[in-house]
N, C-alpha and C positions, 0 to 999 in steps of 0.2 A: 593471173596478174593480181598483185596485192593492191588493196584499196584502203582508203581511210577507215580507221577503226578496226581493221582486221585483227590487230594484236592488242587491242586496248585492255583486255583482261590480264595481260602479262605485265602491264605497267601500273605501278602503285598510284593510287588516287590520294589527293590531299586537299585540304581546305585552308584558305588564308583567313585568319581571324584577326579582328581589330579589338583590342581591349586595352584601355589606357593603363600604362604602368603595370603590365601583366606580371613581370618578374619571373617568368618561366625560362627554363633552359632546355636545349635540345636533349632528348632522351628521358624526359620526365613523363610519367603517366598522368593524364589529366582526365577530368570528367566534364561533360556538358549537361546542364539542366535547362530545360525549356519550359517557361511558364505558360499559363493559359492564353497569354497574348502573343505567344510565339517568340518571346524575347529569350535569347540564349545567355547563360552565364557560365563561365569557365572557372574551374578551381582544380587544385592538385588532388589527385585520387589517393586513396589509402585503404589498406585492408583493415576493416573494423567489423563489428557485428552488424552495423547499419549498412545494408546492401546498397543504399543510395550513394555511397562513397566510392563504389568500384569504378574502375577505369573504363572510359569509352574510347579514348584515343591516346596516342603519344605525341608529344611535341617533337616534330622532326626537323624544324628549323626556326630560328629566331631572326626575324627581319630587322626589327628595331624594338625600342622600348614599348611600343604600342601595337606591334604586329607580330604574329607568329603563325607557323604552318603546322597543321595537325593531320594525322592519318591513323586509320585503325587496321590497315593491312598493307602488305608489300614489304620490300626490302629498302632500307634507307641507310646510306653511308653516313653514320654519325660518329665523328671522332671523339675520343676521350671517354667512352663508356667505361664505367668502373666495375660493372658486374658482367661476367661472361657466362655463357651456357643458357639453360632454360631460365626464363624470367617469370617470377610471380610478383604480383602486386605486394609491396611492402607495407608494414604497419606505420611507417613514417610517411607523412604527406609528401607525395612526389617520389617516393622511393621504390626500389625493386629489390628482391632477394632471389637467390638461386635455389633455395631449398625450403621445404615446408618447415623443417626444424628451426629455421631462422625467424619464424613467425610466433607471436605470442598465442596463447590459447583463446578460443572463442572468436576468431576472426575469419572472414571469408577467404577462401583460397581461390585466387583468380589467375590462371595461366595467361600470359601476355605475349609470349613469343620467345625468340632465341637471339642472344647477342653473341657475336664473335668479333675477331680482330678487324673484320671488314665493315661491320655495322650492325644494324638491327633488323631482324626478320620478324615483322609484326604480324600477329594474328589474334587481334582482340575480338572477343565476342562477349555477349552479355552473360555467357555461361559462367557460373561460379560453381566450382567442383564440390565444395564441402565447407564445413566450418571446422577449424582445427580443434582437437580435443582439449 
């Protein structure tokens, strides 16, 4: 007999975040920073030589101008994605690319997941594979 939480590992987890006038859109990679007091700040992620800029989450839904939903794993049906295939963090803030050759030199290479016509398969880890030559 199935019971509550039997299948919880199969369902994606997400967090609802409130940030005044955030300006994010669904499908953008973002990063969260937490200060010594436990206060979180959210910003667009991007591939740079500074590893503090790498992605920690994707915006998977925008509720309103002050509220958005993020996740770092699972499948999310996000319409209007412009890049399909394997996704890497792009050098433009909030951007993604599908090939290492699309990145400038000396930036972190961070795999983020796979996008297809049905949505986004997210698998973000803190792992950064390499720095482009």
